[in-house]
C-alpha positions as CSV (number, residue, x, y, z in Angstrom):
1,M,87.6,93.9,91.0
2,E,85.9,96.3,93.4
3,R,84.5,93.4,95.3
4,A,87.9,91.8,95.6
5,L,89.6,95.0,96.8
6,R,86.9,95.4,99.5
7,L,87.4,91.9,100.6
8,C,91.2,92.4,100.6
9,L,90.9,95.5,102.7
10,G,88.5,93.8,105.1
11,T,90.9,90.9,105.5
12,A,93.8,93.2,106.2
13,F,91.8,95.2,108.7
14,L,90.9,92.1,110.7
15,A,94.4,90.8,110.7
16,R,95.9,94.2,111.6
17,L,93.3,94.7,114.3
18,A,94.8,91.7,116.1
19,E,98.4,92.8,115.4
20,E,97.9,96.3,116.7
21,G,95.9,95.2,119.7
22,M,98.5,92.7,120.9
23,A,100.8,95.4,122.3
24,V,98.2,96.4,124.8
25,A,96.4,93.0,125.4
26,V,99.5,91.0,126.2
27,V,100.8,93.4,128.7
28,L,97.4,93.6,130.4
29,L,97.1,89.8,130.5
30,A,100.6,89.4,132.0
31,L,99.9,92.0,134.6
32,D,96.6,90.3,135.5
33,R,98.1,86.8,135.9
34,T,101.6,87.5,137.2
35,G,101.2,90.8,139.0
36,G,103.8,92.5,136.9
37,A,104.3,93.6,133.3
38,A,107.8,92.0,132.9
39,Q,106.5,88.9,131.1
40,G,104.4,91.1,128.9
41,A,107.4,93.1,127.8
42,F,109.4,89.9,127.1
43,L,106.4,88.5,125.1
44,L,106.2,91.7,123.0
45,T,110.0,91.5,122.3
46,A,109.5,87.9,121.2
47,W,106.6,88.9,119.1
48,M,108.4,91.7,117.2
49,A,111.9,90.2,117.0
50,P,111.2,87.6,114.3
51,H,109.9,90.2,111.8
52,I,113.3,91.2,110.4
53,A,114.3,87.5,109.8
54,A,110.9,86.3,108.7
55,A,110.1,89.2,106.3
56,P,112.3,88.2,103.3
57,L,111.4,84.6,103.8
58,A,107.7,85.2,103.9
59,G,107.9,87.4,100.8
60,A,110.0,84.8,98.9
61,L,107.6,82.0,99.8
62,A,104.6,84.0,98.8
63,E,106.1,84.6,95.3
64,R,107.1,81.0,94.6
65,V,104.3,78.8,96.1
66,R,102.0,77.1,93.6
67,R,98.9,77.8,95.7
68,P,99.1,81.2,97.3
69,A,95.7,80.8,98.8
70,L,97.0,78.0,101.1
71,F,100.0,80.1,102.0
72,Y,98.1,83.2,103.1
73,V,95.4,81.2,104.8
74,G,98.1,79.1,106.6
75,A,100.1,82.2,107.6
76,L,97.1,84.0,108.9
77,G,95.8,80.9,110.6
78,G,99.1,80.4,112.3
79,F,99.0,84.0,113.4
80,A,95.5,83.5,114.9
81,A,96.6,80.2,116.6
82,A,99.5,82.0,118.3
83,V,97.3,84.8,119.6
84,L,94.8,82.3,121.0
85,A,97.6,80.2,122.5
86,L,98.9,83.2,124.3
87,A,95.5,83.8,125.8
88,F,95.7,80.5,127.5
89,L,99.5,80.1,128.1
90,T,100.5,83.6,129.4
91,G,101.1,83.4,133.2
92,R,100.2,79.7,133.3
93,A,102.8,77.8,131.2
94,P,106.6,78.0,131.5
95,T,107.9,81.3,130.2
96,V,109.9,79.6,127.4
97,V,106.7,78.0,126.1
98,T,104.9,81.4,125.9
99,L,108.0,83.0,124.3
100,L,108.0,80.3,121.6
101,A,104.3,80.9,120.9
102,A,104.9,84.6,120.7
103,G,107.9,84.1,118.4
104,F,105.8,81.8,116.1
105,G,103.1,84.5,115.9
106,G,105.7,87.2,115.2
107,S,107.1,85.1,112.3
108,C,103.7,85.3,110.6
109,G,103.6,89.0,111.2
110,P,105.1,90.1,107.8
111,V,102.2,88.5,106.0
112,V,99.8,90.6,108.0
113,S,101.6,93.9,107.2
114,G,103.5,93.8,103.9
115,G,102.0,90.6,102.5
116,M,98.4,91.9,102.5
117,S,99.5,95.3,101.0
118,S,101.3,93.5,98.2
119,L,98.0,91.9,97.1
120,V,96.6,95.3,96.3
121,A,98.9,95.6,93.2
122,L,97.5,92.3,91.9
123,L,93.9,93.5,92.3
124,V,94.2,97.0,90.9
125,P,96.0,98.0,87.7
126,E,98.7,100.7,87.7
127,G,97.5,104.3,87.7
128,R,95.0,106.5,89.6
129,G,93.0,103.5,90.8
130,R,96.0,101.9,92.5
131,D,96.9,105.1,94.1
132,R,93.4,105.3,95.6
133,A,93.6,101.7,96.7
134,Y,96.8,102.3,98.6
135,A,95.3,105.4,100.2
136,W,92.5,103.1,101.5
137,D,95.1,100.4,102.5
138,S,96.9,103.0,104.5
139,A,93.6,104.1,106.1
140,V,93.0,100.5,107.1
141,Y,96.4,100.4,108.8
142,N,95.6,103.5,110.8
143,A,92.0,102.4,111.6
144,A,93.4,99.2,113.0
145,S,95.9,101.1,115.1
146,V,93.0,103.0,116.7
147,A,90.5,100.1,117.0
148,G,93.0,97.3,118.0
149,P,94.2,98.8,121.3
150,A,90.6,100.1,122.0
151,L,89.2,96.6,121.5
152,A,91.8,95.1,123.8
153,G,91.4,97.7,126.5
154,V,87.6,97.7,126.5
155,T,87.3,94.0,126.4
156,A,89.8,93.6,129.3
157,A,87.8,96.1,131.3
158,V,84.4,94.7,130.6
159,A,85.3,91.0,130.8
160,S,89.0,90.1,131.4
161,P,92.4,90.5,129.7
162,A,92.3,86.9,128.6
163,V,89.0,87.5,126.8
164,G,90.6,90.6,125.2
165,V,93.5,88.5,123.8
166,A,91.0,85.8,122.7
167,A,88.9,88.4,120.9
168,L,92.0,89.5,118.9
169,G,92.6,85.8,118.1
170,V,89.1,85.4,116.8
171,A,89.6,88.5,114.6
172,A,92.8,87.0,113.2
173,A,91.0,83.7,112.5
174,A,88.3,85.6,110.7
175,A,91.0,87.2,108.6
176,A,92.3,83.7,107.6
177,L,88.9,82.6,106.5
178,S,88.4,85.8,104.6
179,A,91.8,85.4,102.8
180,G,90.6,81.9,101.7
181,L,87.5,83.6,100.1
182,L,89.7,86.3,98.5
183,L,92.3,84.1,97.0
184,S,90.3,81.0,95.9
185,G,86.7,82.2,95.6
186,P,84.9,84.2,92.8
187,A,86.6,87.4,93.9
188,A,90.1,86.1,93.3
189,P,92.3,88.1,90.9
190,P,91.8,86.8,87.3
191,G,94.0,83.9,86.5
192,A,96.4,84.4,89.3
193,L,96.3,83.6,92.9
194,A,94.4,80.4,93.2
195,G,96.6,77.7,91.9
196,A,99.1,79.5,89.6
197,G,101.3,77.1,87.8
198,P,104.9,77.4,86.6
199,K,103.9,78.8,83.3
200,H,101.9,81.6,84.9
201,R,104.7,82.3,87.4
202,L,107.3,82.5,84.6
203,A,105.1,85.2,83.0
204,R,105.2,87.1,86.2
205,G,109.0,86.9,86.3
206,S,109.4,84.9,89.5
207,V,111.1,82.0,87.7
208,G,114.5,82.4,86.4
209,P,115.3,81.0,82.9
210,E,118.6,79.7,84.2
211,D,116.7,77.0,86.2
212,G,114.9,75.6,83.2
213,P,111.8,73.8,84.3
214,G,112.7,74.2,88.0
215,R,112.5,77.2,90.2
216,R,115.4,79.3,91.5
217,A,116.9,78.3,94.8
218,L,115.1,80.0,97.7
219,R,118.3,81.6,98.9
220,T,118.8,83.2,95.5
221,E,115.3,84.8,95.7
222,L,116.0,86.0,99.2
223,R,119.2,87.7,98.0
224,A,117.2,89.1,95.1
225,G,114.7,90.8,97.3
226,V,117.3,92.4,99.5
227,A,119.2,93.5,96.4
228,A,116.1,95.1,95.0
229,V,115.5,97.2,98.2
230,C,119.2,98.2,98.3
231,R,119.8,98.9,94.6
232,V,116.6,100.5,93.3
233,R,117.0,104.1,94.2
234,E,113.4,104.9,95.2
235,L,113.1,101.7,97.2
236,R,116.4,102.4,98.9
237,A,115.4,106.0,99.7
238,V,112.0,105.3,101.2
239,T,113.2,102.3,103.2
240,A,116.1,104.1,104.7
241,A,114.0,107.2,105.5
242,T,111.0,105.3,107.0
243,C,113.3,103.1,109.2
244,L,115.0,106.2,110.6
245,G,111.6,107.8,111.2
246,F,110.3,104.7,112.9
247,L,113.3,104.6,115.1
248,G,112.0,107.9,116.5
249,L,108.4,106.9,116.6
250,G,109.0,103.5,118.3
251,G,109.1,105.1,121.7
252,L,106.4,107.6,121.1
253,T,103.8,105.9,123.3
254,T,106.2,105.7,126.3
255,T,107.3,109.3,125.7
256,A,103.7,110.5,125.6
257,V,102.8,108.8,128.8
258,L,105.9,110.2,130.6
259,L,105.4,113.7,129.3
260,S,101.8,113.7,130.5
261,A,102.8,112.3,133.9
262,E,105.5,114.9,134.3
263,R,103.0,117.6,133.8
264,G,100.5,116.2,136.3
265,R,98.1,114.5,133.9
266,P,99.3,110.8,133.5
267,G,96.0,109.7,131.9
268,D,96.6,112.1,129.0
269,G,99.2,109.8,127.5
270,G,96.6,107.6,126.0
271,V,94.7,110.6,124.8
272,L,97.8,111.9,122.9
273,M,98.4,108.6,121.2
274,T,94.7,108.3,120.2
275,A,94.9,111.9,118.8
276,F,98.0,110.8,116.8
277,A,96.2,107.7,115.5
278,V,93.0,109.5,114.5
279,G,95.1,112.2,112.8
280,A,96.9,109.5,110.8
281,L,93.6,108.0,109.8
282,V,92.3,111.3,108.6
283,G,95.6,112.1,106.8
284,A,95.5,108.7,105.0
285,L,92.0,109.4,103.7
286,A,92.8,113.0,102.8
287,V,95.5,111.8,100.4
288,D,92.9,110.5,98.0
289,R,90.7,113.5,98.3
290,L,93.1,116.5,98.5
291,W,96.4,115.4,97.1
292,P,95.7,112.7,94.5
293,R,98.3,113.9,92.0
294,V,101.1,114.8,94.4
295,P,104.1,112.4,93.5
296,A,104.6,109.9,96.2
297,E,108.3,110.7,96.4
298,R,107.5,114.4,97.3
299,L,104.8,113.2,99.8
300,V,107.4,111.2,101.7
301,G,109.6,114.2,102.5
302,A,106.8,116.5,103.3
303,A,105.1,114.0,105.6
304,L,108.3,113.3,107.6
305,L,109.1,117.0,107.9
306,G,105.5,117.9,109.0
307,T,105.5,115.1,111.6
308,G,108.8,116.3,113.0
309,V,107.7,119.9,113.2
310,A,104.4,119.1,114.9
311,L,106.1,116.8,117.5
312,A,108.7,119.4,118.3
313,A,106.1,121.9,118.9
314,A,104.2,119.5,121.2
315,A,107.3,119.1,123.3
316,T,107.3,122.8,124.2
317,V,103.7,123.8,124.7
318,P,102.2,123.8,128.3
319,S,98.6,123.4,127.4
320,P,97.3,119.8,127.4
321,L,94.6,120.7,124.8
322,L,97.1,122.3,122.4
323,R,99.5,119.4,122.9
324,A,96.8,116.9,121.9
325,A,96.0,119.1,118.9
326,L,99.7,119.0,117.9
327,F,99.8,115.2,118.3
328,A,96.8,115.0,116.0
329,A,98.6,117.3,113.5
330,A,101.7,115.0,113.6
331,G,99.4,112.1,112.9
332,L,97.8,114.0,110.1
333,C,101.2,114.3,108.5
334,D,102.2,110.7,109.3
335,G,99.1,109.2,107.6
336,P,100.1,110.2,104.0
337,L,103.6,108.7,104.6
338,L,102.3,105.2,104.6
339,T,100.2,105.8,101.5
340,A,103.2,107.2,99.7
341,T,105.4,104.3,100.9
342,L,103.0,101.7,99.6
343,R,102.7,103.4,96.3
344,I,106.5,103.6,95.8
345,R,106.9,99.9,96.7
346,A,104.2,98.9,94.2
347,D,105.6,101.1,91.4
348,H,109.3,100.4,91.8
349,A,109.5,96.7,92.9
350,P,111.1,94.5,90.2
351,A,108.8,91.9,88.6
352,G,108.4,88.8,90.7
353,L,109.8,90.5,93.8
354,R,106.9,92.8,94.8
355,T,105.8,90.7,97.8
356,Q,109.4,90.4,99.1
357,V,109.8,94.2,98.8
358,F,106.6,94.8,100.8
359,T,107.3,92.3,103.6
360,L,111.0,93.3,103.9
361,G,110.2,97.0,104.1
362,A,107.5,96.4,106.7
363,G,109.8,94.1,108.7
364,L,112.6,96.6,108.7
365,K,110.3,99.4,109.9
366,I,108.9,97.3,112.7
367,S,112.4,96.3,113.8
368,A,113.4,99.9,113.8
369,A,110.4,100.8,115.9
370,A,111.3,98.0,118.4
371,C,114.9,99.4,118.6
372,G,113.4,102.9,119.2
373,A,111.2,101.6,122.0
374,A,114.1,99.9,123.6
375,L,116.4,102.9,123.4
376,T,113.6,105.1,124.8
377,G,113.1,102.8,127.7
378,L,116.9,102.9,128.5
379,A,116.9,106.7,128.3
380,T,113.9,107.4,130.4
381,A,116.0,107.5,133.7
382,D,118.4,110.2,132.5
383,V,116.5,112.2,129.8
384,S,113.4,114.3,130.3
385,P,110.3,113.3,128.4
386,A,110.3,116.7,126.5
387,L,113.8,116.0,125.3
388,L,112.9,112.5,124.3
389,L,110.0,113.9,122.2
390,L,112.4,116.5,120.6
391,V,114.8,113.7,119.7
392,A,111.9,111.8,118.1
393,A,110.9,114.9,116.2
394,A,114.5,115.5,115.1
395,L,114.7,112.0,113.7
396,Q,111.7,112.7,111.5
397,V,113.4,115.8,110.1
398,A,116.6,113.8,109.6
399,A,114.6,111.1,107.8
400,A,113.2,113.7,105.4
401,G,116.8,114.9,104.7
402,L,118.0,111.3,104.3
403,H,115.2,110.6,101.8
404,H,116.2,113.6,99.7
405,L,119.8,112.7,99.7
406,A,119.2,109.0,99.0
407,R,117.1,109.8,95.9
408,R,120.1,111.4,94.3
409,G,121.9,108.1,94.1
410,P,121.7,105.9,91.0
411,T,119.4,103.0,90.4
412,R,121.5,99.8,90.1
413,P,119.6,96.8,88.6
414,P,119.7,93.9,91.2
415,R,122.3,91.5,89.7
416,S,120.6,88.4,91.1
417,V,117.2,89.1,89.6
418,P,117.2,87.7,86.0
419,N,114.8,89.4,83.6
420,S,113.5,91.8,86.3
421,R,112.4,95.3,85.2
422,C,113.8,98.2,87.2
423,P,112.5,101.7,87.0
424,R,114.3,104.2,84.8
425,D,117.1,106.2,86.4
426,D,115.9,109.5,85.0
427,P,114.8,111.6,88.0
428,A,112.4,113.6,85.9
429,S,110.6,110.5,84.6
430,P,107.4,109.7,86.6
431,P,106.9,106.3,88.2
432,P,105.0,103.7,86.1
433,G,101.3,104.4,85.9
434,R,101.5,108.0,87.1
């Protein structure tokens, strides 16, 4: 099982390395070939936009396919093919062709984010071991957020932006090959992922009894996944809070660059975001070491509040060094948030809908971040960078309050999920396995 978990985390790192690096690599490539960054911005929009629509579909398909190995390898392979295609098409082919390639790659994105995280729950049983596994999965996210842009930038500088995008495509292709080994090789989860038949899937709860030997209609499963996120109290609370928080963080890179430029140090924008990413990586690792028994629900509110306070302080200090330290502190608080979010999804997702819950939650967060980036871009002409950063900080604090309020509501069993098991509604009762 340890071997399988390591292979899963390695696969996720390679795929997320490509995902995180694309934001930098595509813009650099468009700038190199067209002389402007406009096409890069359009490609990034096309890359992120499909996440919200593709997330529930990807989760439903992952739950119902008979050979999940083929699904994950196919999705990651399609993701890699789209990245490699953009390395050749950007600035050369008609814009509509490159946008279609970017849209196809973005449609595979939910498997890279939520889909890979959902596998952890199949590899590690409930309890302390799963909490530790999700701390490592969160660290993988944050490590990729540091390494991906760095790989894209360094490769573009040493060779060319096209080589940088191609390198990310190779990483994604390696992830597809690694997924094949994980899901169909000796490290595969016992009796599960490689060729699970209807009988096994019924035991997992992903086949409704009302369909007899057949499987539920896909649209019913899509509704069931959305219903689970909306009706299960803890899922509803963490999804709403993280989406509001990501609305603020979506424009953080732009804000950091503008804030540094306004204060005479334009190159410090990248330093601030690197400090934030490194802090998040340390924070994710610290969860396992320092706060292993803190309930995930409490960790969410504390992480959001701490991130907001640190960013608000960074907006007011004049010292570049102190500002970087505060960005690192904000990342240190943000890192445990992802770990807590993953733990909550794994503990509270109804049987047979776990993958949908993970992919839908990730898709909503990415869409919220995209909206935040767009709103920040529209506001830059009229709002000072310091005020933009204060707004982002205020949204983190508001998200912490929203999470607290949303947890007061009842858990309502998803009506369209037959035989699914929802968490108990007693707020004093701990999540399963904790």
